[in-house]
N, C-alpha and C positions, 0 to 999 in steps of 0.2 A: 722337173716333173716329166713323167712319161707323156708321150704324145698320144694321149687318149682323150676322148670326150667324156668328162666326168658326169655329164647328164645322161649318157647312153652307154655306159660300160658296166658290166657285171663283175663280181669279185673273181669269178673263174677267168674271165677275159683279162682282168687286171694281173692275175698271177702269170698268165701266159705272156703278157706284154713285158712284165718285169724280167721274166726268165730269158726271153729273147734278147732283151736289152743288156742284161748284165748277168749271164749265167754263172760266171765264176766269182761274182761278188758275194760277200757274206751278208746274209739276211739276219741270222740270229747268232749271237755269241753268249754262251753260258759257261762260266768257268773257263776251262781249257778247250771246250768243245765249240766248233764252228760249223754252221750249216750254210751252204751257199744257196743261191736262188736255184741253180740247177739241181742240187741235191734235194731241195724242198719240193720242186716240181716232180722229181722222181718218186719221192716218198708219197706225195699226194696222189700221183697216178696209181701207185700200188695199192694204197689204202682205198682209193675210189673203187678200184676193181673188186677188192674184198668186200666193201660195203654193198656194192651192187649184187654180188653173188649172195650176200646175206638177205637181200631183198629191198634195200633202200632205193627209192624211186624219186623222180622229180616231184616236188610239191610236198614230200613228206617232211615231218619236223624231227630234227635230230638234236638232242641235247649234248653239249660238251662240258665236261667237268675237269678242268686242268688249272693249276696255278700258271704263272708266267714262265712257260717252258717252251722248247721247240715243238713239243707234241701238240701244244695249243695251236700253233701255226698250221701244222700238218692236218690235224683233225678239222679245223675250221675250213681250210681250203678244199679238203677232200669232200666235205659235206656240200660245199658250194659247187664243186665240179659235178657232183651227183645231181645237182639241182635242188637239194634239200634246203629247207629253211632252218637256220641254226638257232637253237635255244641256248642262251648263255646262262649257265648255272653258276651261282655265287658259291665260291669255295668256303665261305664263312657261314653258310646256311646250316641250320639244324636239319635233322632227317625229315621232320614234319614240314619244314619250309621248302625243302628241296622236292619232296613228294608233291606238295601243292603246285609248285612251278611246273613240274613235269606233267601232272594231270591237267592243270588248267590250260597249258599250251597245247595239249594233245600230242605230246612228243611220243613217237613210235619207236625211236632208237636212242641209245645213249652211248657215248664214248667217254671214258673216264680214266683217271690215273689211280693206281692201286693204293695210294696213300689214303684214299677215301673209302677203302674197303669196308671199314666198320660202319660208316654212315650208310653206304650202299646196301649193306646187309639188312638195314632197317627200312631203307627207301623202297627197294625193289618189290617186296610183298605188297606195298601200298599202291603200286602203279601197274594195274592189270593191262593198261593200254600199251605198255612197252613190248615190242615184238622182238627186240634183240639188244644185247649189251656187249660192248667191247671194252676190255680193260688193258691198259698199258702197264707192263710189269707183272711179276709173279703175283698170283692171287689165289685165295682159297675159296673164292666164290664159285659156285657151281653153275653150269649152263651158260657161261659167258665166253665170248671169243677173245682171242689174243691179238692185241694191237700189233705187236712185233711179228708174230707168225703171219698175220694177214699181209703185212708189208713184204716180208721175206718171200712169201709164196707168189707174189705178183710183181717182183722187181722187173723193171724193163717195160712195164706198161705205162704208156704216156697218158697224161691227163686228157680226157676227151669230154669237154663240158657239154652238159645237156642244155638245150636251147632254153634260155630264160630272158625275160625282158628286164631292163633296168628299173622299170616301174614296179616290178613284183617284190614281194617281201623277201628279204635276205636274212634278217636277224630279228629275233624277239629278245628284248631286254626287259627285265622286270624291275619296276620302280621300287623304291625303298619302303613303300607302304606306310608312310607316316600318318595317313588318315584312314587306314583300314588295310585290307589284304592288298598285297602288291599286285600291280596290273602289268600285263605284258604289252610293252610298246612295240608296235609292228613297224620296223624300219626297212625301207627299200634299199636296193643297191644304190640308187640315185641319191637318196637321203644322205647316206654316209660318205660315199665317194666324193660327192660335190662338197660336203663339209670339209673333208680332208684336203681337197684341191684348193679351197679358199684359204685354209690355214697354210698351205704350201706357199702361196703367194705372199701372205703376210710375213712368214718367216724367211722368205727368199732362200729356200733350200737349194743346195747344189750337191753333186756327187762327192764332194769333199767332206760333207757333213756326216756325222754319226750321232746316234741317240742312246741315252740310257733308258732302259725300260723298267722303271721302279713302280709303275702304277699297275693295278690288277687288270689283266686283259679282259676279264668278263664284264668290266664296268665300261660305260660309254666313253668316258674320257680316255682311259688307258687303251681301249680297243681302237678308237679313232686315231689317236696320236702315235702310239707305240707299235701298232700293226698296220693299219690302213695308210696312214701318212707315210710311214717308212717304206712300205712296198710301192706306193704310188711314186716315190722318188728313188727307189732302188737303193735305199740306205741300210746300213747295218744297225741293229739294235742290240746293245749289250744288256742282257736281262739281269735283273736283281729281284728274284722271286720273293725274298724276305727283306723288307726295308729296315735299314739302320743308318743313322746319320754318318757314322764313320765308314761303313761299307760303301755307301753311295759316293762319298767324297773320294775314297781310295780308288773306286772303279773309274770315276770320271778322270782322275789324275793319271792312272796307269794306261787307260785306253784312249786318252786324249779326246774325250767326248766333246762334241761341239754344241749339242742341243739337249737341254734338260726340260722335262715337263713333270710337274709335281703338284701336290696340294699344299696349302699353307702350313699345315702341321709338319710336313716333311721339311719345309724350309726352316721352321723353328728348330727341329731336331738337328739339322745340319749346322745351324748357327750355334747350338749348344755344344757341338763337338769341337774340341780344341786339340791342336798338335803343334809342336815346335820342331822344325820349321812348319809353317802353315801349308795346307794342301795347295798344290799347284794346279789351278783351274784355268791356266792361261789359254788353253785351247777352247774353252767354253765361250761361245759368242752370244748365246741368248738363253734365257731361262724363262719359262712360262709357268704361271700359276693358274689353277682352276679348281673347280669342285666346291669351293667355298670362298667367301670374301677374303682377300689378302690384306692383312693389316699393313698400313702404310709404313709403319716403323720396321716391320719385318722385311719388306721389300727394299727399303733404304739400307738396312743393315747388310743384307745379302749383296746388294750392288757395291756398297762401300768396301766390304771385306774381300770380295773376289773379283771386283772390277768387271762385272758382266751386266749387260743390259737385261733388266727384268721387266716382264710385261704380264698383264692379267688378261685371261680370256674367259668367256662365259658363253653359255648356250641355253636354249629353252629346255 
């Protein structure tokens, strides 16, 4: 784990510490594409400059709408370096649900991927409080900024974090709303980084570890484990934006992944996937389940089949 104080570190400071410690190390792998910590910091600094030119200021609220891709990492850390509070937008939300989250949170800015263009065309007219929108990829939406052009125009700009306290709000995550409209949980830098630091000790992570990112990053579980925990330990995350049992097993086999975090349904899907010869997960040293109660028989079956220690985690 990085030599940072998890009680008094902000996300912007965490990025700078990871970059200084392992600039050439891979942080995100997606298909054949690899993004190093140094490259991530460069993209973050460029996007930060573009967002500030657009008007983003410390204390503003900025929504991000991305699946589990490298752009999620870039957008999140750029917002944090600007000193903005990040509103995590659920990629599965309908237009009305997304508009509710943006309006309820008071989001003034939004950075999104163009695959959500159709949804955004319905959302944006419902969100008069949005002052600016940036879209990654080609889009027919009018009046929006370009994620790629913003980065390209500011390449070479180093991240310059705005002064923030670890006690201040870093992220707003909306609940599932099982008893009514979803509510925005206001989480501080300290809340999340300390949680990840505790998990680091339990998992006994080292620089030899690598992770598979098959959980959605907009969710507390996936965000804490596949982004914060990874960066806190300077580890690479092999992203799998669309989960399938066979795809996950093949990725862990070919990339020699050592740490898996998933929900019980994912473990069940992997157990239903068969191949001869079986998938070689000999590099996998620990598997973590969370998000829902793990059936004992599923845990036992996964351990027996792949010979990996499996544990269950939970949080409030």
